[in-house]
C-alpha positions in Angstrom: 53.4 10.5 58.7 51.2 10.3 55.5 48.7 7.6 55.0 49.8 4.2 53.5 50.8 4.2 49.9 51.7 0.8 48.5 53.0 -0.4 45.1 52.6 -4.0 43.9 56.1 -5.6 43.6 57.5 -8.9 42.6 60.5 -10.4 44.3 63.1 -12.4 42.3 66.2 -14.2 43.2 69.4 -12.7 41.8 73.1 -13.8 42.0 76.2 -11.8 41.4 78.7 -12.9 38.9 81.6 -13.4 41.3 80.5 -16.1 43.8 77.0 -16.8 43.1 76.0 -15.3 46.5 72.5 -14.2 46.8 72.2 -10.5 46.2 69.7 -8.2 47.9 66.4 -8.4 46.0 65.5 -5.3 44.2 61.8 -4.3 44.2 60.5 -3.6 40.7 57.1 -2.1 40.0 54.8 -4.2 37.9 52.5 -1.6 36.4 53.3 -2.7 32.9 52.4 -6.3 33.7 48.9 -5.2 34.9 48.0 -2.7 32.1 46.6 -5.3 29.7 44.1 -6.4 32.4 43.2 -2.9 33.1 42.8 -2.1 29.4 40.5 -5.1 29.0 38.4 -3.9 32.0 38.1 -0.5 30.3 37.0 -2.2 27.1 34.3 -4.2 28.9 33.1 -1.2 30.8 33.0 0.9 27.6 31.1 -1.9 25.8 28.6 -2.1 28.6 28.1 1.6 28.6 27.6 1.6 24.8 25.1 -1.2 25.1 23.2 0.8 27.8 23.3 3.9 25.7 22.2 2.0 22.6 19.3 0.6 24.4 18.3 4.0 25.7 18.4 5.4 22.2 16.2 2.5 21.0 13.7 3.2 23.8 13.7 6.9 22.9 13.2 6.1 19.2 10.3 3.8 20.0 8.6 6.5 22.0 9.3 9.1 19.3 7.8 7.0 16.6 4.9 5.6 18.6 2.3 8.1 17.1 3.5 7.7 13.5 0.8 6.2 11.3 1.7 2.7 10.4 4.1 2.0 13.3 3.3 -1.0 15.5 4.3 -2.0 19.0 7.8 -3.0 20.0 9.4 -5.7 17.9 12.3 -6.2 20.3 11.3 -9.9 20.8 9.7 -12.5 18.4 6.0 -12.1 18.1 3.8 -14.8 19.7 0.1 -15.5 19.7 -1.8 -13.5 22.3 -5.3 -14.5 21.4 -7.5 -15.6 18.5 -11.2 -15.0 17.7 -13.6 -16.2 15.0 -14.8 -13.4 12.7 -17.3 -13.4 9.8 -15.8 -10.7 7.7 -12.5 -9.1 6.9 -13.3 -5.4 7.3 -11.3 -4.8 10.4 -10.0 -1.6 11.9 -8.1 -0.9 15.2 -9.1 2.1 17.2 -7.7 2.9 20.6 -7.8 -0.4 22.6 -10.4 -2.2 20.6 -10.5 -4.0 17.3 -13.6 -3.2 15.2 -14.9 -6.0 13.0 -17.7 -5.3 10.4 -19.7 -8.5 9.8 -22.4 -9.3 7.3 -24.9 -11.9 8.3 -26.8 -14.1 5.8 -29.9 -13.4 7.8 -30.6 -10.5 10.1 -28.8 -7.2 10.4 -25.1 -6.5 9.7 -23.1 -5.8 12.8 -20.1 -4.0 14.2 -18.2 -6.0 16.9 -15.7 -4.5 19.2 -13.0 -6.9 20.4 -10.9 -6.0 23.4 -7.3 -5.7 22.0 -5.8 -7.1 25.2 -8.0 -10.2 25.5 -9.9 -10.7 22.2 -13.2 -10.8 24.1 -16.2 -9.1 22.6 -16.7 -5.8 24.5 -19.8 -4.6 22.7 -21.8 -5.1 19.5 -23.7 -2.6 17.4 -26.3 -3.9 15.0 -27.2 -2.1 11.8 -30.8 -1.7 10.6 -32.3 -4.6 8.5 -31.2 -4.6 4.9 -28.3 -2.2 5.5 -24.8 -2.6 4.4 -22.1 -3.4 7.0 -21.4 -0.7 9.6 -18.0 0.8 8.9 -16.0 3.0 11.2 -13.9 5.6 9.4 -11.7 7.0 12.0 -10.9 7.9 15.6 -11.5 11.3 17.3 -10.8 12.6 20.7 -13.9 12.9 22.8 -14.6 14.5 26.2 -14.8 11.1 28.0 -12.5 9.1 25.7 -12.0 8.2 22.1 -14.9 8.3 19.6 -15.3 6.3 16.4 -17.0 7.9 13.4 -19.2 5.1 12.0 -21.4 5.0 9.0 -24.5 2.8 8.4 -25.3 2.7 4.7 -29.1 2.9 4.3 -29.6 2.2 0.6 -27.8 -0.3 -1.5 -29.7 0.4 -4.8 -28.0 3.8 -5.6 -25.3 4.1 -8.3 -21.8 3.6 -7.1 -20.7 6.7 -5.2 -24.3 7.8 -4.5 -25.0 5.5 -1.5 -26.7 7.3 1.4 -25.6 6.7 5.0 -26.1 7.9 8.5 -23.1 9.0 10.5 -22.8 8.2 14.2 -20.2 9.1 16.8 -19.7 5.9 18.8 -18.0 5.7 22.2 -15.1 3.3 21.7 -15.2 2.1 25.3 -18.9 1.4 25.6 -20.4 1.2 22.0 -22.9 3.9 22.8 -23.9 5.9 19.8 -25.3 9.4 19.6 -28.7 8.7 17.9 -29.0 12.0 16.1 -25.7 11.3 14.4 -23.4 14.0 13.1 -24.7 17.3 11.7 -28.2 16.9 13.1 -28.8 13.6 11.4 -28.4 15.0 7.9 -27.8 12.1 5.4 -24.2 11.7 4.3 -23.6 10.6 0.7 -20.3 8.7 1.2 -18.2 11.6 0.3 -14.7 12.2 1.7 -14.1 12.4 5.4 -11.0 13.4 7.2 -9.7 14.8 10.5 -7.8 18.0 11.5 -6.7 18.8 15.1 -9.4 16.5 16.5 -12.2 17.9 14.3 -14.1 16.2 11.5 -13.8 17.4 7.9 -16.9 16.4 5.9 -18.0 17.1 2.4 -21.7 17.6 2.7 -24.3 17.5 -0.1 -27.9 17.5 1.2 -29.3 16.1 -2.0 -27.9 15.3 -5.5 -27.2 18.4 -7.4 -27.3 20.7 -4.3 -24.2 22.9 -3.7 -21.7 20.9 -1.7 -19.8 22.3 1.3 -16.8 21.4 3.3 -17.8 21.3 7.0 -15.5 21.3 9.9 -17.3 19.7 12.9 -16.2 19.7 16.5 -17.4 16.4 18.0 -16.8 17.4 21.6 -19.1 20.5 21.3 -21.4 18.9 18.7 -21.2 22.0 16.6 -19.9 23.2 13.2 -16.7 25.2 13.4 -17.0 26.5 9.9 -18.6 25.6 6.6 -17.3 26.8 3.2 -18.5 26.0 -0.3 -16.6 23.4 -2.2 -13.9 25.3 -4.2 -14.8 26.3 -7.8 -13.8 23.6 -10.2 -13.8 20.7 -7.7 -16.7 18.4 -8.5 -18.3 15.8 -6.2 -18.0 12.2 -7.5 -15.9 9.1 -7.6 -12.6 11.0 -8.0 -13.2 13.5 -5.2 -10.5 13.3 -2.5 -9.9 15.3 0.7 -7.0 15.1 3.1 -5.5 17.0 5.9 -1.7 17.3 5.9 -0.7 19.3 9.0 -2.9 22.4 9.0 -3.4 22.3 5.2 -6.6 20.8 3.8 -6.4 19.4 0.3 -9.5 18.8 -1.7 -9.4 17.6 -5.4 -11.0 15.8 -8.2 -9.5 14.6 -11.5 -9.1 18.2 -12.9 -8.8 20.6 -10.0 -7.0 20.7 -6.6 -7.5 23.4 -3.9 -5.5 24.1 -0.8 -7.2 25.5 2.3 -5.9 26.4 5.7 -7.2 25.1 8.9 -9.8 27.9 9.0 -11.3 27.1 5.6 -9.6 30.0 3.8 -8.6 29.1 0.3 -4.8 29.3 -0.2 -4.4 28.2 -3.8 -6.3 26.4 -6.6 -4.6 24.5 -9.4 -6.2 23.3 -12.6 -5.0 20.4 -14.6 -4.1 21.5 -18.2 -6.5 20.4 -20.8 -5.3 17.4 -22.8 -6.8 15.2 -25.6 -6.3 12.1 -23.4 -8.5 11.0 -20.6 -7.7 12.5 -17.2 -6.4 9.9 -14.7 -8.7 9.1 -11.9 -6.1 9.8 -9.3 -3.1 12.0 -9.5 -0.2 11.7 -7.1 -0.3 13.6 -3.8 2.5 13.9 -1.2 2.9 15.8 2.0 4.6 16.5 5.3 3.0 18.2 8.3 6.2 20.1 8.8 7.2 21.0 5.2 4.0 21.3 3.2 2.3 19.4 0.4 3.1 18.2 -3.2 0.4 18.6 -5.8 0.6 16.9 -9.3 -1.3 18.4 -12.3 0.1 15.7 -14.6 1.2 12.1 -13.8 4.9 13.2 -13.8 4.7 17.0 -13.2 3.9 18.6 -9.9 4.8 21.4 -7.5 5.5 21.7 -3.8 3.8 24.2 -1.6 4.8 25.3 1.9 2.2 25.2 4.8 1.5 28.8 4.0 0.6 28.0 0.4 3.8 29.4 -1.2 5.1 27.5 -4.2 8.7 26.4 -3.4 9.7 23.7 -5.8 8.9 22.2 -9.2 8.7 18.4 -9.2 9.5 16.1 -12.2 8.6 12.5 -11.5 6.2 10.7 -9.3 6.6 10.4 -5.5 7.6 7.0 -4.2 4.7 5.3 -2.4 5.6 4.7 1.3 4.0 2.5 3.9 5.4 4.6 6.7 6.6 8.2 6.8 8.2 9.6 9.9 6.8 12.8 11.6 10.0 14.8 11.5 12.0 13.9 8.5 14.4 16.0 6.4 12.8 18.3 3.8 13.6 15.8 1.0 11.1 14.2 -1.3 12.1 11.1 -3.2 10.7 10.8 -6.7 10.8 8.1 -9.4 11.8 9.4 -12.8 13.1 7.6 -15.9 14.2 4.5 -14.1 15.9 6.4 -11.2 15.2 7.6 -7.7 15.7 11.4 -7.3 16.0 13.2 -4.0 14.6 16.8 -4.1 14.9 19.5 -1.5 11.3 20.8 -1.3 12.4 24.1 0.1 14.3 25.1 -3.0 13.6 22.5 -5.7 17.3 21.5 -5.9 17.9 17.9 -6.9 20.3 16.5 -4.4 21.0 13.0 -5.8 19.8 10.3 -8.1 20.4 6.6 -8.3 18.9 3.6 -10.2 15.5 2.5 -9.0 15.8 -0.8 -7.2 12.8 -2.5 -5.7 10.0 -1.3 -3.5 10.1 1.8 -1.3 8.8 0.9 2.2 9.5 3.5 4.9 11.3 6.8 5.5 12.3 7.0 9.2 15.1 9.0 10.8 16.4 10.2 7.4 16.6 6.6 6.1 14.7 5.3 3.0 14.3 1.6 3.3 14.0 -0.3 0.0 13.5 -4.0 -0.8 13.7 -6.3 -3.8 12.8 -10.0 -3.8 16.1 -10.9 -2.3 17.6 -7.8 -0.7 16.8 -5.1 1.9 18.6 -1.8 1.7 18.7 1.6 3.5 19.5 4.8 1.7 20.3 8.3 3.2 17.5 10.5 1.9 19.8 13.6 2.0 22.7 12.1 0.1 21.4 9.1 -1.7 24.2 6.9 -0.3 23.7 3.3 0.7 23.8 3.0 4.5 23.6 -0.8 4.6 22.2 -3.7 2.6 21.5 -7.3 3.5 20.6 -10.3 1.5 17.3 -11.9 2.2 17.1 -15.7 2.7 15.1 -17.9 0.4 12.1 -18.0 2.8 11.6 -14.2 2.5 10.2 -12.2 -0.5 11.1 -8.6 -0.1 8.9 -7.6 -3.1 5.6 -8.7 -1.7 5.8 -9.0 2.1 3.9 -6.4 4.1 5.8 -3.6 6.0 5.8 -4.1 9.8 7.9 -1.7 11.7 8.1 -0.3 15.2 10.3 2.6 14.1 13.5 0.9 15.3 13.2 -2.5 13.5 11.4 -3.8 10.4 9.9 -7.3 10.3 9.2 -9.3 7.1 6.9 -12.4 7.0 8.0 -15.4 4.9 7.4 -19.1 4.6 9.5 -22.2 5.4 8.3 -25.8 5.0 4.7 -24.7 4.9 4.9 -22.6 8.0 4.7 -18.8 8.2 7.9 -17.2 9.4 8.9 -13.7 10.5 12.4 -12.1 10.5 13.2 -8.7 12.1 16.0 -6.4 11.0 17.5 -3.5 12.8 16.8 -0.2 10.8 20.0 1.4 11.9 22.4 -1.4 10.8 20.4 -4.0 8.9 21.5 -6.8 11.2 19.0 -9.6 11.9 17.5 -9.2 15.4 15.5 -12.4 15.5 13.8 -15.0 13.4 10.7 -17.0 14.4 7.9 -19.4 13.3 4.4 -18.0 13.6 1.5 -20.1 15.0 0.6 -23.2 12.9 -2.2 -22.6 10.4 -1.7 -18.9 10.1 -1.2 -17.0 6.9 -1.6 -13.5 5.5 0.2 -11.5 8.2 -0.8 -7.8 8.2 -0.8 -4.6 10.2 -4.1 -3.2 11.6 -3.5 0.2 13.2 -0.7 -0.4 15.6 -1.3 -4.1 16.0 0.0 -7.1 14.0 -2.4 -9.9 13.0 -2.4 -13.2 11.1 -5.3 -14.9 9.6 -6.1 -18.6 10.2 -8.7 -19.6 7.6 -11.4 -22.2 8.4 -14.1 -23.9 6.3 -16.9 -21.6 7.3 -15.3 -18.7 9.2 -11.7 -17.5 9.8 -9.8 -16.8 12.9 -8.0 -13.6 13.5 -4.8 -14.1 15.5 -3.2 -11.2 17.4 0.6 -11.4 17.5 2.4 -9.6 20.3 
């Protein structure tokens, strides 16, 4: 005999037509009566599975965007006050797990204070020499025993603008200990461009005014120069000198000439701005992607795109949109502004993929979405097609034109104001739906991003408080 196999049945009284005698009940399967309940159960299970999968995708996106410049910690929940501290200055920078505050005192030396990002307590303090300008830290490098900050102490304040002389120091972020000899054997640094490539410093060095300038790649772990090459011909050293590293491509330029170098200092290409009767602009546009290359402009609205190997791949007509955040692995599409329109260009070929009217401020490109905002609207556009993915109206408490961009890569939060209180509203970047709305601590204003942290300022009569939101 086989194991039990049962079917749910329902018994009903039935009578024959002849005498009304009770007839033998006939079992009838009730599968059809139960299928709506079963279907509902499947819907609930599917919805739960989708929610779990959606949350996993969000977690993965958070991790993937965590190292993108300009991305903050998770915005899954409304931000609340974690701590506040009095500061005497607004030159603030976040490196690793500390907040570096440059302060100028009416009497005595200027100072650099390191506040613990978790608690707000002062971890260490570095005083500058008497009469010096504030200590400023320019960037973070990977050291043997932990992160290092590249800090500059300006020694003379009576030099012409752009000629100030400073000493550079590598400061241990955890302890505040500085290497006394400074960088490059203590040679003075003349406030020329500094950048970083693969953990090494890039410095433009000029031992004294008028001396030949060089680009120096310096390994902070070894305390040694990796390579040193002359500043490319045509690139002068002054107020318009710029240097940046986009992937392995080093870009150094002034108002008239731009040079591309590879990570070994080998010159890939030099471009000269055509002579014109008008005055050259102080800064021409520059755009880049570590994966796809760099865009160089020789005129305000005329440029070209170069691959990481220095090959010219596209002609560009228009100016690149200015973004607060650019993802690390985005499609090879550059968005330009031209004649009142946004234009999407494939930088591999120069093909113009789409155009649409310019509306508002460009904020971020993440996961192939360009997020734009006007005073009363937030909108996401597919960078490969130019199609609108979603748009939402902003309430009267928000101003999409002026609010700072605060994003964790999955959501974007915009500060606003209601009844004299600072507010914040978070939107989902995939759908535009409102995730949460909240009031920020009383008395706070001017919300901003510092590194990967979000702060608000609480002004006082003599000082001001810096409030960490988490």
